[in-house]
DSSP file (Angstrom, degrees, kcal/mol; ACC not computed):
  #  RESIDUE AA STRUCTURE BP1 BP2  ACC     N-H-->O    O-->H-N    N-H-->O    O-->H-N    TCO  KAPPA ALPHA  PHI   PSI    X-CA   Y-CA   Z-CA
    1    1 A X              0   0    0      0, 0.0     3,-0.1     0, 0.0     2,-0.0   0.000 360.0 360.0 360.0 143.4  113.5  120.1  158.1
    2    2 A X        -     0   0    0      1,-0.1     3,-0.0     0, 0.0     2,-0.0  -0.329 360.0 -87.5 -69.1 157.7  112.5  118.9  161.6
    3    3 A X        -     0   0    0      1,-0.1     2,-0.6     2,-0.0    -1,-0.1  -0.329  42.7-108.0 -63.8 146.7  115.1  117.5  163.9
    4    4 A X        +     0   0    0      1,-0.2    -1,-0.1    -3,-0.1     4,-0.1  -0.678  37.0 179.1 -76.3 116.0  115.9  113.8  163.6
    5    5 A X        +     0   0    0     -2,-0.6     2,-0.3    62,-0.2    -1,-0.2   0.673  61.2  70.2 -95.1 -18.1  114.5  112.2  166.7
    6    6 A X  S    S-     0   0    0     60,-0.2    64,-0.1    63,-0.1    63,-0.0  -0.767  97.1 -94.5 -98.7 147.4  115.5  108.7  166.0
    7    7 A X        -     0   0    0     -2,-0.3    64,-0.4     1,-0.1    59,-0.3  -0.209  32.8-132.2 -64.6 146.2  119.2  107.7  166.1
    8    8 A X        -     0   0    0     57,-0.1     2,-0.5    -4,-0.1    57,-0.2  -0.653  12.0-141.2 -90.7 153.2  121.4  107.7  163.1
    9    9 A X  E     -A   64   0A   0     55,-2.8    55,-3.1    -2,-0.3     2,-0.4  -0.973  15.8-153.9-117.5 129.7  123.6  104.8  162.2
   10   10 A X  E     +A   63   0A   0     -2,-0.5     2,-0.3    53,-0.2    53,-0.2  -0.839  16.4 172.0-109.3 139.1  127.0  105.6  160.8
   11   11 A X  E     -A   62   0A   0     51,-2.5    51,-3.7    -2,-0.4     2,-0.4  -0.989  20.7-142.3-138.5 147.1  129.2  103.4  158.5
   12   12 A X  E     -A   61   0A   0     -2,-0.3     2,-0.4    49,-0.2    49,-0.2  -0.855  18.3-174.2-107.1 148.8  132.4  104.2  156.7
   13   13 A X  E     -A   60   0A   0     47,-2.4    47,-3.5    -2,-0.4     2,-0.4  -0.988   9.4-165.3-146.1 130.1  133.1  102.8  153.2
   14   14 A X  E     +AB  59  96A   0     82,-0.5    82,-3.1    -2,-0.4     2,-0.3  -0.968  14.9 177.3-118.2 134.0  136.2  102.9  151.0
   15   15 A X  E     -AB  58  95A   0     43,-2.8    43,-2.9    -2,-0.4     2,-0.5  -0.933  26.5-132.9-133.3 155.2  136.1  102.1  147.3
   16   16 A X  E     +AB  57  94A   0     78,-2.7    78,-1.8    -2,-0.3     2,-0.3  -0.947  36.2 166.9-108.4 127.5  138.5  102.1  144.4
   17   17 A X  E     -A   56   0A   0     39,-2.6    39,-2.4    -2,-0.5     2,-0.1  -0.860  43.7 -81.3-133.5 165.8  137.3  103.7  141.2
   18   18 A X  E >   -A   55   0A   0     73,-0.4     3,-1.7    -2,-0.3    37,-0.3  -0.433  45.6-117.4 -63.9 144.7  138.6  105.0  137.9
   19   19 A X  T 3  S+     0   0    0     35,-2.5    -1,-0.1     1,-0.3    36,-0.1   0.792 110.3  62.4 -58.0 -30.5  140.2  108.4  138.3
   20   20 A X  T 3  S+     0   0    0     34,-0.3     2,-0.4     2,-0.1    -1,-0.3   0.657  80.3  97.9 -75.0 -12.6  137.6  110.0  136.0
   21   21 A X  S <  S-     0   0    0     -3,-1.7     2,-0.3    70,-0.1    -4,-0.1  -0.633  71.5-138.9 -78.2 126.6  134.7  109.2  138.2
   22   22 A X     >  -     0   0    0     -2,-0.4     4,-1.5     1,-0.1     3,-0.5  -0.652   8.5-135.8 -88.0 139.9  133.8  112.2  140.4
   23   23 A X  H  > S+     0   0    0     -2,-0.3     4,-2.7     1,-0.2     5,-0.2   0.856 105.5  60.5 -61.4 -34.7  132.9  111.7  144.1
   24   24 A X  H  > S+     0   0    0      1,-0.2     4,-2.5     2,-0.2    -1,-0.2   0.866 102.4  52.1 -61.5 -36.4  129.9  114.2  143.6
   25   25 A X  H  > S+     0   0    0     -3,-0.5     4,-2.2     2,-0.2    -1,-0.2   0.895 110.5  47.9 -66.6 -40.0  128.4  111.8  141.0
   26   26 A X  H  X S+     0   0    0     -4,-1.5     4,-2.5     2,-0.2    -2,-0.2   0.938 112.8  48.1 -64.7 -47.4  128.7  108.9  143.4
   27   27 A X  H  X S+     0   0    0     -4,-2.7     4,-2.5     1,-0.2     5,-0.2   0.928 112.3  48.7 -60.1 -47.1  127.2  110.9  146.3
   28   28 A X  H  X S+     0   0    0     -4,-2.5     4,-1.8     1,-0.2    -1,-0.2   0.922 111.8  49.3 -59.9 -46.1  124.3  112.1  144.1
   29   29 A X  H  X S+     0   0    0     -4,-2.2     4,-1.1     1,-0.2    -1,-0.2   0.914 112.4  47.9 -61.4 -44.5  123.6  108.6  142.8
   30   30 A X  H >X S+     0   0    0     -4,-2.5     4,-2.3     1,-0.2     3,-0.6   0.931 111.3  48.9 -64.7 -45.8  123.5  107.1  146.3
   31   31 A X  H 3< S+     0   0    0     -4,-2.5    -1,-0.2     1,-0.2    -2,-0.2   0.819 113.1  48.5 -65.7 -29.7  121.3  109.7  147.8
   32   32 A X  H 3< S+     0   0    0     -4,-1.8    -1,-0.2    -5,-0.2    -2,-0.2   0.708 124.4  28.0 -79.7 -20.5  118.8  109.4  144.9
   33   33 A X  H << S+     0   0    0     -4,-1.1     2,-0.7    -3,-0.6    -2,-0.2   0.540 100.6  75.5-123.2  -9.6  118.7  105.5  145.1
   34   34 A X    ><  -     0   0    0     -4,-2.3     3,-1.7     1,-0.2    -1,-0.2  -0.834  64.2-158.6-113.7  95.1  119.4  104.3  148.6
   35   35 A X  T 3  S+     0   0    0     -2,-0.7    -1,-0.2     1,-0.3    44,-0.0   0.756  84.5  38.2 -44.0 -52.9  116.3  104.9  150.7
   36   36 A X  T 3  S+     0   0    0     39,-0.1    29,-2.4    28,-0.1     2,-0.6   0.542  90.2 104.8 -83.8  -5.7  117.5  104.9  154.3
   37   37 A X  E <   +C   64   0A   0     -3,-1.7    27,-0.3    27,-0.2    -3,-0.1  -0.662  41.0 170.8 -78.7 119.0  120.7  106.7  153.4
   38   38 A X  E     +     0   0A   0     25,-3.1     2,-0.3    -2,-0.6    26,-0.2   0.788  59.7  14.0-101.5 -34.6  120.4  110.3  154.6
   39   39 A X  E     -C   63   0A   0     24,-1.5    24,-2.5     2,-0.0     2,-0.4  -0.995  52.6-166.7-144.8 149.2  123.9  111.8  154.2
   40   40 A X  E     -C   62   0A   0     -2,-0.3     2,-0.5    22,-0.2    22,-0.2  -0.992  10.6-174.1-135.2 126.7  127.1  110.9  152.4
   41   41 A X  E     -C   61   0A   0     20,-2.4    20,-3.1    -2,-0.4     2,-0.5  -0.983  19.6-139.4-125.5 125.7  130.4  112.7  153.2
   42   42 A X  E     +C   60   0A   0     -2,-0.5    18,-0.2    18,-0.2     3,-0.1  -0.702  29.0 166.0 -78.3 126.7  133.6  112.2  151.4
   43   43 A X  E     +     0   0A   0     16,-2.8     2,-0.3    -2,-0.5    17,-0.2   0.489  57.1  27.3-122.3  -4.7  136.5  112.2  153.9
   44   44 A X  E     -C   59   0A   0     15,-1.2    15,-2.6     2,-0.0     2,-0.4  -0.950  46.1-173.1-159.3 138.4  139.5  110.8  152.0
   45   45 A X  E     -C   58   0A   0     -2,-0.3     2,-0.4    13,-0.2    13,-0.2  -1.000  19.8-175.8-126.4 128.0  140.9  110.6  148.5
   46   46 A X  E     +C   57   0A   0     11,-2.7    11,-3.2    -2,-0.4     2,-0.4  -0.986  13.2 171.1-131.4 133.8  144.0  108.5  148.1
   47   47 A X        +     0   0    0     -2,-0.4     2,-0.4     9,-0.2     9,-0.1  -0.997  47.6  47.3-132.8 138.3  146.2  107.8  145.1
   48   48 A X  S >  S+     0   0    0     -2,-0.4     3,-2.5     4,-0.2    -2,-0.0  -0.994  76.3  49.5 143.6-140.2  149.5  106.0  145.3
   49   49 A X  T 3  S+     0   0    0     -2,-0.4     3,-0.1     1,-0.3     0, 0.0  -0.087 121.8   4.2 -47.7 128.5  150.9  102.9  146.8
   50   50 A X  T 3  S+     0   0    0      1,-0.2     2,-0.4    -3,-0.0    -1,-0.3   0.476 111.1  98.0  71.9   6.3  148.8   99.8  146.0
   51   51 A X  S <  S-     0   0    0     -3,-2.5    -3,-0.2     4,-0.1    -1,-0.2  -0.989  78.9-116.5-120.8 131.8  146.4  101.7  143.8
   52   52 A X    >   -     0   0    0     -2,-0.4     3,-1.6     1,-0.1    -4,-0.2  -0.171  25.9-109.8 -64.8 161.7  146.9  101.6  140.0
   53   53 A X  T 3  S+     0   0    0      1,-0.3    -1,-0.1    -6,-0.1   -34,-0.0   0.713 118.4  53.5 -64.7 -21.3  147.8  104.8  138.2
   54   54 A X  T 3  S+     0   0    0    -36,-0.1   -35,-2.5   -35,-0.0   -34,-0.3   0.426 108.0  59.6 -92.3   0.2  144.3  104.8  136.5
   55   55 A X  E <   -A   18   0A   0     -3,-1.6     2,-0.3   -37,-0.3   -37,-0.2  -0.769  56.9-163.8-128.0 168.4  142.5  104.5  139.8
   56   56 A X  E     -A   17   0A   0    -39,-2.4   -39,-2.6    -2,-0.3     2,-0.5  -0.963  22.3-121.8-144.3 160.0  141.9  106.3  143.1
   57   57 A X  E     -AC  16  46A   0    -11,-3.2   -11,-2.7    -2,-0.3     2,-0.4  -0.910  23.6-168.1-106.2 132.1  140.5  105.4  146.5
   58   58 A X  E     -AC  15  45A   0    -43,-2.9   -43,-2.8    -2,-0.5     2,-0.5  -0.971   4.1-159.4-118.6 134.1  137.5  107.3  147.9
   59   59 A X  E     -AC  14  44A   0    -15,-2.6   -16,-2.8    -2,-0.4   -15,-1.2  -0.960  11.7-169.2-116.3 131.0  136.4  107.0  151.5
   60   60 A X  E     -AC  13  42A   0    -47,-3.5   -47,-2.4    -2,-0.5     2,-0.6  -0.888  21.5-141.8-121.0 147.0  132.9  108.0  152.5
   61   61 A X  E     -AC  12  41A   0    -20,-3.1   -20,-2.4    -2,-0.3     2,-0.4  -0.952  27.2-160.7-102.6 118.9  131.1  108.4  155.8
   62   62 A X  E     -AC  11  40A   0    -51,-3.7   -51,-2.5    -2,-0.6     2,-0.5  -0.867   7.0-161.6-108.6 134.7  127.5  107.1  155.3
   63   63 A X  E     -AC  10  39A   0    -24,-2.5   -25,-3.1    -2,-0.4   -24,-1.5  -0.966   7.0-169.7-120.0 119.9  124.6  108.1  157.6
   64   64 A X  E     +AC   9  37A   0    -55,-3.1   -55,-2.8    -2,-0.5     2,-0.3  -0.842  17.7 149.4-106.4 142.7  121.5  105.9  157.7
   65   65 A X        -     0   0    0    -29,-2.4     2,-0.4    -2,-0.4   -57,-0.1  -0.982  34.3-142.1-163.9 160.5  118.3  106.9  159.4
   66   66 A X        -     0   0    0      3,-0.5     3,-0.5   -59,-0.3   -60,-0.2  -0.999  13.5-145.9-127.7 133.3  114.5  106.6  159.3
   67   67 A X  S    S+     0   0    0     -2,-0.4   -62,-0.2     1,-0.2     3,-0.1   0.604  97.5  44.0 -72.7 -10.6  112.3  109.5  160.2
   68   68 A X  S    S+     0   0    0      1,-0.2     2,-0.3   -63,-0.0    -1,-0.2   0.513 119.1   0.8-115.2  -7.5  109.6  107.2  161.8
   69   69 A X  S    S-     0   0    0     -3,-0.5    -3,-0.5   -62,-0.1     2,-0.4  -0.990  77.2 -81.0-168.4 168.5  111.5  104.7  163.9
   70   70 A X        -     0   0    0     -2,-0.3     2,-0.2    -5,-0.1   -62,-0.1  -0.704  51.8-121.9 -80.2 131.9  114.8  103.4  165.2
   71   71 A X        -     0   0    0    -64,-0.4     2,-0.2    -2,-0.4    -1,-0.1  -0.478  18.8-133.6 -75.7 144.2  116.5  101.2  162.6
   72   72 A X     >  -     0   0    0     -2,-0.2     4,-2.0     1,-0.1     5,-0.2  -0.524  26.0-109.5 -86.8 163.9  117.4   97.6  163.4
   73   73 A X  H  > S+     0   0    0      1,-0.2     4,-2.8     2,-0.2     5,-0.2   0.885 120.5  54.4 -59.0 -39.3  120.8   96.2  162.6
   74   74 A X  H  > S+     0   0    0      1,-0.2     4,-2.3     2,-0.2    -1,-0.2   0.890 106.9  50.1 -64.5 -39.6  119.2   94.1  159.8
   75   75 A X  H  > S+     0   0    0      2,-0.2     4,-2.3     1,-0.2    -1,-0.2   0.905 112.9  45.9 -65.6 -41.4  117.7   97.1  158.2
   76   76 A X  H  X S+     0   0    0     -4,-2.0     4,-2.8     2,-0.2     5,-0.2   0.918 112.0  51.4 -67.2 -43.3  121.0   99.0  158.2
   77   77 A X  H  X S+     0   0    0     -4,-2.8     4,-2.2     1,-0.2    -2,-0.2   0.907 111.6  48.0 -59.4 -41.9  122.8   95.9  156.9
   78   78 A X  H  X S+     0   0    0     -4,-2.3     4,-1.9     2,-0.2    -2,-0.2   0.914 112.8  47.5 -65.6 -43.8  120.2   95.6  154.1
   79   79 A X  H  X S+     0   0    0     -4,-2.3     4,-1.9     2,-0.2    -2,-0.2   0.896 112.4  49.9 -64.4 -40.0  120.5   99.3  153.2
   80   80 A X  H  X S+     0   0    0     -4,-2.8     4,-2.3     1,-0.2    -2,-0.2   0.889 108.0  53.3 -66.8 -38.9  124.3   99.2  153.2
   81   81 A X  H  X S+     0   0    0     -4,-2.2     4,-2.3    -5,-0.2    -1,-0.2   0.895 107.1  52.4 -61.4 -39.6  124.2   96.1  150.9
   82   82 A X  H  X S+     0   0    0     -4,-1.9     4,-2.5     2,-0.2    -2,-0.2   0.901 107.0  52.6 -63.0 -40.9  122.0   98.1  148.5
   83   83 A X  H  X S+     0   0    0     -4,-1.9     4,-2.5     2,-0.2    -2,-0.2   0.931 109.7  48.8 -58.6 -46.7  124.6  100.9  148.5
   84   84 A X  H  X S+     0   0    0     -4,-2.3     4,-2.6     1,-0.2    -2,-0.2   0.908 110.8  50.5 -61.0 -42.5  127.3   98.4  147.7
   85   85 A X  H  X S+     0   0    0     -4,-2.3     4,-2.6     2,-0.2     5,-0.2   0.908 110.2  49.7 -62.6 -42.7  125.2   96.9  144.8
   86   86 A X  H  X>S+     0   0    0     -4,-2.5     4,-2.8     2,-0.2     5,-0.5   0.934 112.9  47.1 -60.6 -47.0  124.6  100.4  143.4
   87   87 A X  H  X5S+     0   0    0     -4,-2.5     4,-1.7     1,-0.2     6,-1.0   0.909 114.5  45.9 -63.3 -42.9  128.3  101.3  143.5
   88   88 A X  H  X5S+     0   0    0     -4,-2.6     4,-0.8     4,-0.2    -1,-0.2   0.905 118.0  42.7 -67.6 -40.6  129.3   98.0  141.9
   89   89 A X  H  <5S+     0   0    0     -4,-2.6    -2,-0.2    -5,-0.2    -3,-0.2   0.945 125.0  29.8 -72.5 -49.0  126.7   98.1  139.2
   90   90 A X  H  <5S+     0   0    0     -4,-2.8    -3,-0.2    -5,-0.2    -2,-0.2   0.870 136.1  22.3 -82.5 -37.5  126.9  101.8  138.2
   91   91 A X  H  <<S-     0   0    0     -4,-1.7   -73,-0.4    -5,-0.5    -3,-0.2   0.441  90.1-130.7-114.0  -1.9  130.5  102.6  138.9
   92   92 A X     <  +     0   0    0     -4,-0.8    -4,-0.2    -5,-0.4    -3,-0.1   0.903  45.6 175.5  52.8  46.3  132.2   99.2  138.8
   93   93 A X        -     0   0    0     -6,-1.0     2,-0.5    -9,-0.2   -76,-0.2  -0.330  31.0-135.3 -79.3 161.9  134.0   99.9  142.1
   94   94 A X  E     -B   16   0A   0    -78,-1.8   -78,-2.7    -2,-0.1     2,-0.4  -0.986  24.2-128.3-112.1 128.6  136.1   97.6  144.2
   95   95 A X  E     -B   15   0A   0     -2,-0.5     2,-0.4   -80,-0.2   -80,-0.2  -0.628  18.7-137.8 -78.3 129.0  135.3   97.7  147.9
   96   96 A X  E      B   14   0A   0    -82,-3.1   -82,-0.5    -2,-0.4    -1,-0.0  -0.740 360.0 360.0 -87.7 132.5  138.4   98.2  150.0
   97   97 A X              0   0    0     -2,-0.4    -1,-0.1   -84,-0.1   -82,-0.0   0.388 360.0 360.0-113.9 360.0  138.6   96.1  153.1
């Protein structure tokens, strides 16, 4: 792949999911369905205090980019909103704030 010449935009996202949901399944689904999302990296898995015994918290590092231009804040916000909608619809996640 050619080098990315336009800047990437990074966002972190933490969600609470059922323990049986695999992070790889979430990553695959997001990359297949969220257009401007270029990479997803899992950086934390947490189980314990303030999380029910049937759930876990997953934290992801999300990288958005466009190969043809610099993204505006509005474009990134829209793409991030789509990611949240996908996660809520397919995996019934709770967004951690």
